[in-house]
C-alpha angles and dihedrals in degrees: 000000000000113000118255113269112249112268117264118254110253116261116258111248118261110262108250105234109240112228114245114264113276115248112252112266109256115245116263111271119248106271111250116226112255113266116255116251115267118266112267112264113252112245112265114267107269110250110226114237114255093244137092091039118215114265113260112249114270112267113244115259111272111264116249111257116261115266109266125190088252096055091047091051094049091049090048091051093048090049092047091049091048092049092048093050091048089050090047093055098037096092092055094053094053 
């Protein structure tokens, strides 16, 4: 029989890959001071009740009617009558 072949040399172990070096841990950030609490909210603007309703603005006074021939005539008559009466009674007041 043929002689046994010489035993194979053992396989070298697989090289374990070494992980890449870790980056250095960054330094702790400077602590920021705590934020102040927010300002208190102002109370909501009070909504006035629907009643009593505000008074409406006063209406402007009515404009005097435009002078018509009739009103002018009436005034003239009244003035004339007044003047005549004063003249009639003047002699008694002196």
